[in-house]
C-alpha positions as CSV (number, residue, x, y, z in Angstrom):
1,M,-17.8,32.5,-38.4
2,N,-14.9,30.5,-37.1
3,Y,-16.4,28.2,-34.5
4,D,-13.0,26.7,-33.6
5,N,-11.6,30.0,-32.3
6,L,-12.0,29.9,-28.5
7,T,-10.4,33.3,-27.8
8,L,-13.8,34.8,-26.7
9,H,-14.6,31.7,-24.7
10,T,-14.4,34.0,-21.7
11,D,-16.5,36.1,-19.4
12,K,-17.1,39.7,-20.4
13,Y,-15.6,41.1,-17.2
14,Q,-12.2,39.6,-18.3
15,I,-12.3,41.9,-21.4
16,N,-13.4,44.8,-19.3
17,M,-10.5,44.3,-16.9
18,M,-8.1,44.0,-19.8
19,Y,-9.5,47.3,-21.1
20,A,-9.1,48.9,-17.7
21,H,-5.5,47.7,-17.4
22,W,-4.8,49.0,-20.9
23,M,-6.4,52.4,-20.1
24,N,-4.3,52.7,-16.9
25,G,-1.1,51.6,-18.5
26,T,-0.8,48.5,-16.3
27,L,-1.4,45.9,-19.0
28,N,2.3,44.7,-18.9
29,D,2.5,44.4,-15.1
30,K,3.3,40.8,-14.1
31,A,0.8,38.8,-12.1
32,V,0.7,35.2,-10.7
33,F,-2.6,33.3,-10.5
34,E,-3.2,29.8,-9.2
35,L,-6.0,27.4,-10.2
36,F,-7.3,25.0,-7.5
37,F,-10.5,23.6,-6.0
38,R,-11.6,23.9,-2.4
39,K,-13.7,20.7,-1.9
40,L,-13.5,17.2,-3.1
41,P,-16.5,16.1,-5.3
42,F,-18.9,13.2,-4.5
43,G,-17.5,12.9,-0.9
44,N,-14.5,11.2,-2.5
45,G,-11.1,10.9,-0.9
46,Y,-9.2,12.2,-3.9
47,A,-9.7,13.7,-7.4
48,V,-8.0,13.0,-10.8
49,A,-6.4,15.9,-12.7
50,A,-7.7,16.2,-16.3
51,G,-8.1,18.9,-18.9
52,L,-4.5,19.9,-19.5
53,E,-4.4,18.8,-23.2
54,R,-7.3,21.1,-24.0
55,V,-5.7,23.9,-22.0
56,I,-2.6,23.5,-24.2
57,H,-4.6,23.6,-27.4
58,Y,-6.5,26.7,-26.2
59,I,-3.4,28.6,-25.2
60,K,-1.7,27.8,-28.5
61,G,-4.7,29.0,-30.5
62,L,-5.3,32.3,-28.7
63,Q,-5.7,35.0,-31.3
64,F,-8.3,37.8,-31.9
65,G,-9.4,37.5,-35.5
66,D,-11.6,39.7,-37.6
67,D,-14.8,38.1,-36.3
68,E,-13.8,38.6,-32.6
69,I,-12.7,42.2,-33.1
70,A,-15.9,43.0,-35.0
71,Y,-18.0,41.5,-32.2
72,L,-16.2,43.5,-29.5
73,R,-16.6,46.6,-31.6
74,E,-20.4,46.1,-31.2
75,Q,-20.4,46.1,-27.4
76,E,-22.0,48.8,-25.4
77,E,-18.7,49.6,-23.6
78,N,-17.5,51.3,-26.8
79,Y,-13.9,50.1,-26.5
80,E,-11.4,52.4,-28.1
81,E,-10.2,51.3,-31.5
82,T,-6.6,51.4,-30.3
83,F,-7.4,48.8,-27.7
84,L,-9.0,46.6,-30.3
85,Q,-5.9,46.8,-32.3
86,E,-3.9,45.9,-29.2
87,L,-6.0,42.7,-29.1
88,R,-5.1,41.9,-32.7
89,A,-1.5,41.5,-31.6
90,F,-2.4,39.4,-28.5
91,R,-0.4,36.3,-27.9
92,F,0.3,34.4,-24.7
93,T,3.9,35.2,-23.7
94,G,3.9,34.0,-20.1
95,N,4.8,30.9,-18.1
96,L,2.3,28.2,-17.3
97,D,3.0,25.3,-15.0
98,A,0.5,22.5,-14.3
99,V,0.0,19.1,-12.7
100,P,0.1,16.4,-15.3
101,E,-3.2,14.7,-16.3
102,G,-3.9,11.5,-14.4
103,T,-2.3,12.8,-11.2
104,I,-4.1,12.2,-7.9
105,I,-4.9,15.6,-6.5
106,F,-6.5,17.2,-3.4
107,P,-8.2,20.4,-2.4
108,N,-6.4,23.8,-2.0
109,E,-3.2,22.8,-3.9
110,P,-2.3,24.6,-7.1
111,L,-3.2,22.6,-10.2
112,I,-2.2,25.3,-12.7
113,R,0.0,28.3,-12.0
114,V,0.1,31.2,-14.5
115,E,2.8,33.8,-14.4
116,A,2.3,36.4,-17.1
117,R,1.3,39.9,-18.0
118,V,-1.9,40.6,-16.2
119,F,-3.4,41.4,-19.6
120,E,-2.8,37.8,-20.6
121,A,-3.4,36.0,-17.3
122,Q,-6.8,37.6,-16.9
123,L,-8.1,36.6,-20.3
124,I,-7.5,32.8,-19.9
125,E,-9.2,32.3,-16.5
126,T,-12.6,31.4,-17.7
127,A,-11.7,28.9,-20.3
128,M,-9.1,27.1,-18.2
129,L,-11.6,26.7,-15.3
130,N,-14.2,25.5,-17.8
131,F,-11.9,22.8,-19.2
132,V,-10.2,21.7,-15.9
133,N,-13.4,21.8,-13.8
134,F,-15.4,19.6,-16.2
135,Q,-12.7,17.1,-17.1
136,T,-11.4,16.7,-13.6
137,L,-14.9,16.1,-12.3
138,I,-15.6,13.4,-14.9
139,A,-12.2,11.7,-14.4
140,T,-12.9,11.6,-10.7
141,K,-16.3,10.1,-11.2
142,A,-14.9,7.5,-13.6
143,S,-12.2,6.6,-11.1
144,R,-14.8,6.1,-8.4
145,I,-16.7,3.7,-10.7
146,K,-13.4,2.0,-11.6
147,Q,-12.6,1.4,-7.9
148,V,-16.0,-0.4,-7.5
149,A,-15.9,-2.3,-10.8
150,G,-12.4,-3.7,-10.2
151,E,-11.3,-5.8,-13.2
152,D,-14.7,-5.7,-14.9
153,G,-15.0,-4.0,-18.3
154,L,-16.2,-0.4,-18.3
155,L,-17.8,1.2,-21.3
156,E,-18.6,4.9,-21.6
157,F,-22.1,5.3,-23.1
158,G,-22.9,8.9,-22.2
159,T,-22.9,10.9,-25.5
160,R,-26.7,11.3,-26.0
161,R,-27.1,12.6,-22.4
162,A,-24.1,14.8,-22.3
163,Q,-24.3,18.6,-22.2
164,E,-23.5,19.1,-25.9
165,A,-20.8,17.7,-28.2
166,D,-17.7,19.0,-26.5
167,A,-18.8,17.5,-23.2
168,S,-19.3,14.1,-24.7
169,I,-15.9,13.8,-26.4
170,W,-13.8,15.3,-23.7
171,G,-15.8,13.5,-21.1
172,A,-15.1,10.2,-22.9
173,R,-11.4,11.1,-22.8
174,A,-11.5,11.9,-19.1
175,A,-13.2,8.6,-18.4
176,Y,-10.6,6.7,-20.4
177,V,-7.8,8.4,-18.4
178,A,-9.3,7.1,-15.2
179,G,-9.7,3.5,-16.3
180,F,-12.6,3.0,-18.6
181,H,-11.9,0.7,-21.4
182,A,-13.8,2.0,-24.4
183,T,-16.4,4.6,-25.5
184,S,-19.4,4.4,-27.8
185,N,-18.5,7.8,-29.2
186,L,-16.8,7.4,-32.6
187,R,-15.6,11.0,-32.7
188,A,-13.8,10.6,-29.4
189,G,-12.4,7.4,-30.7
190,M,-11.1,9.1,-33.8
191,L,-9.7,12.1,-32.1
192,F,-8.0,10.4,-29.1
193,R,-7.6,6.8,-30.4
194,I,-9.9,5.5,-27.6
195,P,-11.2,1.9,-28.3
196,T,-14.9,2.0,-29.4
197,K,-17.6,-0.5,-28.6
198,G,-21.3,-0.7,-29.6
199,T,-24.1,-3.2,-29.8
200,H,-27.5,-2.5,-31.4
201,A,-30.6,-0.7,-30.5
202,H,-34.1,-1.9,-29.4
203,A,-35.3,-0.4,-32.7
204,W,-33.3,-3.1,-34.6
205,V,-35.3,-5.8,-32.9
206,Q,-38.6,-3.9,-33.2
207,G,-37.9,-3.4,-36.9
208,H,-38.1,-7.2,-37.7
209,E,-41.0,-9.7,-37.6
210,S,-39.4,-11.5,-34.7
211,E,-36.6,-11.2,-32.2
212,E,-34.9,-14.3,-33.5
213,E,-34.9,-12.9,-37.0
214,A,-33.4,-9.6,-35.8
215,F,-30.6,-11.4,-34.0
216,R,-29.9,-13.7,-36.9
217,K,-29.6,-10.9,-39.5
218,Y,-27.4,-8.9,-37.2
219,A,-25.1,-11.8,-36.7
220,E,-25.0,-12.5,-40.4
221,V,-23.7,-8.9,-41.0
222,L,-21.2,-8.7,-38.1
223,P,-20.4,-12.3,-37.2
224,D,-17.2,-11.4,-35.4
225,H,-18.8,-8.7,-33.3
226,V,-22.1,-10.1,-32.0
227,T,-23.5,-8.6,-28.8
228,L,-27.2,-9.0,-28.6
229,L,-29.6,-6.7,-26.6
230,V,-32.0,-9.3,-25.0
231,D,-34.6,-7.2,-23.1
232,T,-36.8,-5.8,-25.9
233,Y,-39.7,-8.2,-25.1
234,D,-38.9,-10.7,-22.4
235,T,-35.3,-11.2,-21.3
236,L,-35.5,-14.7,-19.9
237,K,-38.4,-16.2,-22.0
238,S,-37.3,-15.0,-25.4
239,G,-34.2,-12.7,-25.3
240,V,-31.7,-15.1,-23.8
241,P,-33.1,-18.3,-25.5
242,N,-32.9,-16.5,-28.9
243,A,-29.4,-15.4,-28.2
244,I,-28.4,-18.9,-27.3
245,H,-29.8,-20.0,-30.7
246,I,-27.6,-17.5,-32.5
247,A,-24.6,-18.5,-30.4
248,R,-25.1,-22.1,-31.7
249,M,-25.4,-20.8,-35.3
250,L,-22.1,-18.9,-34.9
251,E,-20.3,-21.9,-33.4
252,Q,-21.3,-23.9,-36.5
253,Q,-19.6,-21.3,-38.5
254,G,-16.5,-21.5,-36.4
255,K,-17.2,-18.3,-34.6
256,R,-18.1,-17.1,-31.1
257,M,-20.7,-14.7,-29.9
258,N,-19.2,-12.0,-27.7
259,A,-22.0,-11.1,-25.2
260,I,-25.6,-10.3,-24.4
261,R,-26.6,-7.0,-23.0
262,L,-29.2,-6.3,-20.2
263,D,-30.7,-2.8,-20.3
264,S,-33.6,-3.0,-17.9
265,G,-35.2,-4.9,-15.0
266,D,-33.7,-6.5,-12.0
267,L,-30.1,-6.6,-13.2
268,A,-28.9,-8.8,-10.3
269,Y,-31.6,-11.5,-10.8
270,L,-31.6,-11.3,-14.6
271,S,-27.8,-11.6,-14.8
272,Q,-27.8,-14.6,-12.5
273,R,-30.5,-16.4,-14.5
274,A,-28.9,-15.5,-17.8
275,R,-25.5,-16.7,-16.7
276,H,-27.0,-20.0,-15.7
277,M,-28.8,-20.4,-19.0
278,L,-25.8,-19.6,-21.0
279,D,-23.5,-21.9,-19.0
280,E,-26.0,-24.7,-19.2
281,A,-26.3,-24.3,-23.0
282,G,-22.5,-24.6,-23.3
283,F,-21.6,-20.9,-23.7
284,P,-19.6,-19.9,-20.6
285,Y,-17.5,-17.6,-22.7
286,V,-20.4,-15.3,-23.7
287,Q,-20.2,-12.3,-21.4
288,I,-23.0,-10.3,-19.9
289,I,-23.0,-6.5,-20.3
290,A,-25.3,-4.3,-18.2
291,S,-26.5,-0.8,-18.7
292,N,-29.4,1.4,-17.4
293,D,-28.5,4.5,-15.5
294,L,-25.7,2.9,-13.6
295,D,-23.2,4.6,-11.3
296,E,-20.7,3.5,-8.7
297,N,-23.4,3.1,-6.0
298,I,-25.7,0.9,-8.1
299,I,-22.7,-1.2,-9.4
300,F,-21.5,-1.6,-5.8
301,N,-24.9,-2.8,-4.7
302,L,-25.4,-5.1,-7.7
303,K,-22.0,-6.8,-7.0
304,A,-23.0,-7.2,-3.3
305,Q,-26.2,-9.0,-4.5
306,G,-24.1,-11.4,-6.5
307,A,-24.9,-10.0,-10.0
308,R,-23.1,-12.0,-12.8
309,I,-22.1,-9.0,-14.9
310,D,-18.8,-8.8,-16.7
311,V,-19.0,-5.4,-18.4
312,W,-20.7,-2.2,-17.2
313,G,-22.0,0.4,-19.7
314,V,-22.2,3.7,-17.8
315,G,-23.8,6.7,-19.5
316,T,-25.8,9.5,-18.0
317,Q,-24.6,9.4,-14.4
318,L,-20.9,9.5,-15.6
319,I,-21.0,12.1,-18.4
320,T,-23.1,14.5,-16.4
321,A,-21.6,13.7,-13.0
322,G,-25.2,13.4,-12.0
323,D,-24.9,13.6,-8.2
324,Q,-22.5,16.6,-8.3
325,P,-22.5,18.4,-11.6
326,S,-19.7,20.9,-10.9
327,L,-16.3,20.8,-9.3
328,G,-16.1,24.4,-8.1
329,G,-12.5,25.2,-9.1
330,V,-11.3,28.8,-8.7
331,Y,-8.5,30.9,-10.1
332,K,-7.0,33.4,-7.6
333,L,-4.3,36.1,-7.8
334,V,-1.5,35.2,-5.4
335,A,1.2,37.7,-6.3
336,R,1.5,40.9,-8.3
337,E,4.5,42.9,-9.6
338,G,5.5,45.7,-7.2
339,C,7.0,49.1,-8.0
340,D,10.6,47.6,-7.8
341,G,9.8,44.8,-10.2
342,T,9.6,42.1,-7.5
343,Y,6.5,40.1,-6.6
344,V,4.2,41.2,-3.8
345,P,2.1,38.4,-2.2
346,V,-1.6,39.2,-2.1
347,I,-4.5,37.6,-0.3
348,K,-8.3,37.3,-0.6
349,I,-10.1,37.5,2.8
350,S,-13.6,36.2,3.2
351,G,-16.3,35.7,5.8
352,N,-16.1,32.1,4.8
353,P,-12.8,30.8,6.3
354,E,-12.5,28.2,3.5
355,K,-12.4,31.0,0.9
356,V,-9.5,32.8,2.4
357,S,-6.7,32.3,-0.2
358,T,-3.1,31.3,0.6
359,P,-0.8,34.2,-0.7
360,G,2.5,34.0,-2.4
361,I,3.9,31.9,-5.3
362,K,3.9,28.3,-4.2
363,E,5.1,24.9,-5.2
364,V,3.4,21.7,-4.2
365,Y,5.3,18.5,-3.4
366,R,4.2,14.9,-2.9
367,I,6.1,13.6,0.1
368,I,7.0,9.9,-0.4
369,N,8.1,8.0,2.6
370,R,11.4,6.2,1.7
371,A,10.7,3.4,4.2
372,T,7.2,2.5,2.7
373,G,7.3,4.0,-0.8
374,M,3.9,5.5,-0.1
375,A,2.7,9.1,0.0
376,D,2.7,10.6,3.5
377,G,1.0,13.8,2.4
378,D,1.3,16.8,0.1
379,Y,3.4,19.8,1.1
380,I,2.7,23.3,-0.1
381,A,5.7,25.7,0.2
382,L,6.6,29.1,-1.1
383,R,8.6,28.9,-4.3
384,H,11.8,30.2,-2.8
385,E,11.9,27.7,0.1
386,E,14.9,25.4,-0.1
387,A,14.5,23.0,2.8
388,V,12.1,20.6,1.1
389,K,14.1,20.7,-2.1
390,R,17.2,19.7,-0.2
391,G,15.4,16.9,1.6
392,E,15.9,18.5,5.0
393,A,13.5,17.7,7.9
394,I,10.2,19.5,7.4
395,E,7.2,19.9,9.7
396,L,3.9,18.7,8.4
397,F,0.9,20.2,10.0
398,D,-2.8,20.5,9.1
399,P,-3.6,24.2,8.4
400,L,-7.2,23.6,9.6
401,H,-5.9,21.9,12.8
402,P,-2.4,23.2,13.4
403,Y,-2.0,21.1,16.6
404,I,-1.9,18.0,14.4
405,H,1.7,17.9,13.1
406,K,4.7,15.7,12.7
407,V,8.3,16.1,11.5
408,I,9.4,14.0,8.6
409,K,13.0,13.4,7.6
410,E,13.5,10.4,5.3
411,Y,11.4,11.3,2.3
412,D,11.5,12.2,-1.4
413,A,9.7,15.4,-2.4
414,V,8.2,15.0,-5.9
415,P,7.2,18.4,-7.4
416,L,3.7,18.2,-8.9
417,L,3.7,21.3,-11.0
418,Q,5.6,20.8,-14.3
419,P,6.6,23.6,-16.8
420,I,4.1,23.6,-19.8
421,F,4.7,27.0,-21.4
422,Q,7.8,29.2,-20.8
423,S,7.8,32.7,-22.3
424,G,4.9,31.7,-24.4
425,E,6.6,28.7,-25.9
426,L,5.3,25.2,-25.4
427,V,8.0,23.2,-23.6
428,Y,6.0,20.2,-22.4
429,S,5.8,17.1,-24.5
430,M,2.2,15.9,-24.2
431,P,2.2,12.2,-23.5
432,A,0.1,9.8,-25.5
433,L,-3.3,9.0,-23.9
434,E,-2.2,5.4,-23.1
435,G,0.8,6.9,-21.2
436,I,-1.5,9.2,-19.2
437,R,-3.8,6.2,-18.4
438,S,-0.8,4.1,-17.2
439,Y,0.6,7.0,-15.2
440,H,-2.8,7.3,-13.4
441,E,-2.7,3.6,-12.5
442,Q,0.8,4.1,-11.0
443,Q,-0.4,7.2,-9.1
444,L,-3.0,5.1,-7.3
445,K,-0.4,2.7,-6.1
446,L,1.3,5.5,-4.1
447,F,-1.7,5.8,-1.7
448,W,-2.9,3.6,1.1
449,P,-6.4,2.0,0.5
450,Q,-8.0,4.0,3.2
451,Y,-7.6,7.2,1.1
452,L,-9.0,5.7,-2.0
453,R,-12.1,3.8,-0.7
454,K,-15.5,4.9,-1.8
455,L,-17.2,5.0,1.6
456,N,-15.9,7.3,4.3
457,P,-12.4,7.7,3.0
458,E,-9.7,8.8,5.4
459,M,-8.6,12.4,4.8
460,Y,-5.3,12.7,3.0
461,R,-3.1,15.4,4.5
462,V,-2.3,18.5,2.4
463,N,0.2,20.4,4.5
464,I,1.4,24.0,4.3
465,S,4.9,25.1,5.2
466,V,5.4,27.1,8.4
467,E,6.7,30.1,6.3
468,A,3.7,30.0,4.0
469,W,1.3,29.7,6.9
470,Q,2.9,32.6,8.7
471,L,2.7,34.8,5.6
472,K,-1.0,34.0,5.4
473,L,-1.5,35.0,9.1
474,D,0.5,38.2,8.6
475,L,-1.6,39.4,5.6
476,I,-4.8,38.5,7.4
477,Q,-3.7,40.6,10.3
478,R,-2.6,43.5,8.1
479,Y,-5.9,43.8,6.3
480,R,-8.2,43.0,9.2
């Protein structure tokens, strides 16, 4: 069994629809789908795009092998053998455009656009949603934590609580994109060249006759990388004093202890007392690391209480996105090939207004005010619209509240969707992870602080062109 082949990492109804298209002779009809999410997670003011690298690897590796064909042959649908042979020849031959990883993104704007044979576009829906939903969620959570932590160090410690191996390594990568400094996961470090950090476990201390002996033996083995976990027995009565003893021993060897780590108790009080003890003993350079089910809210409150913590180790609440474990991204058909070979816009209408899709093939632009250099809003227009491309005056209005509008003239329109695959060929040069991380930092500087703050952020405007809005109204009227 080839566990690395993700071709069947899809829902069964995708294969059934492919079969129906094949039976009806429509498998080669072109279709355009857009992937987006409807609501920001965590009550945040923005999200952080992530998952594109895995989407690229997935698309490149799409191939039905012997194992996949044999398994489909077992299914109760009794797919015709000729269909299964069609799958053997399957390759992605379409176009895929996407927002680069690290981009600040907002609800209802296309993050990925797929233009391909419906036979291909249908298959890839599930996997792409899986990758983008999870990694965007974790990157957004990590960015929230980064906003609160400021210049403090941030370590991703979530592997043992993650929902399986893939979640731990790709979650570590997403966190690094959004500003975390290192991970405890060595496989993530090896695959993505993320810096790795680690201390020692309580079991190391428990496995020795005394806490001091455990600290000393650890320091003897790794004298240049000594971070001591000081809360196994009593943080202030034994842990910190024993750590100070080891710090003196290291100084006598011409070395310096890196840090102590707090993993339980009143982190604000313990960090304050530990800082005082370390400073008084002559070790102001020894940092204090804290862990213990931290998230952005706890870190925010600890800093407000005057905690003396230099580095935050964040695990469960980050890697599981504990307070909102899903993003809710969707993948919707926006246009299909008509009888004359041109695209016909399509719409999905729902009793829930927020679920009514926006029809037509669209582009999304970030509107940068030339006077301020800051983002005024995002602008969604039909692909053929030229006014925004030429920099002509455009009307920005809120589709939920059309009476809120303004005309903008002096702006630069930055297209967010970039070509990734064209006619099945990869045309995008995937940047190095450090480049994605730097790009994300630059993205944040385009937005006023009120859009980025953790509590009660101002709503950033995602506008729709008048022509796109009218098309939506016309199709609603037609089908209603």
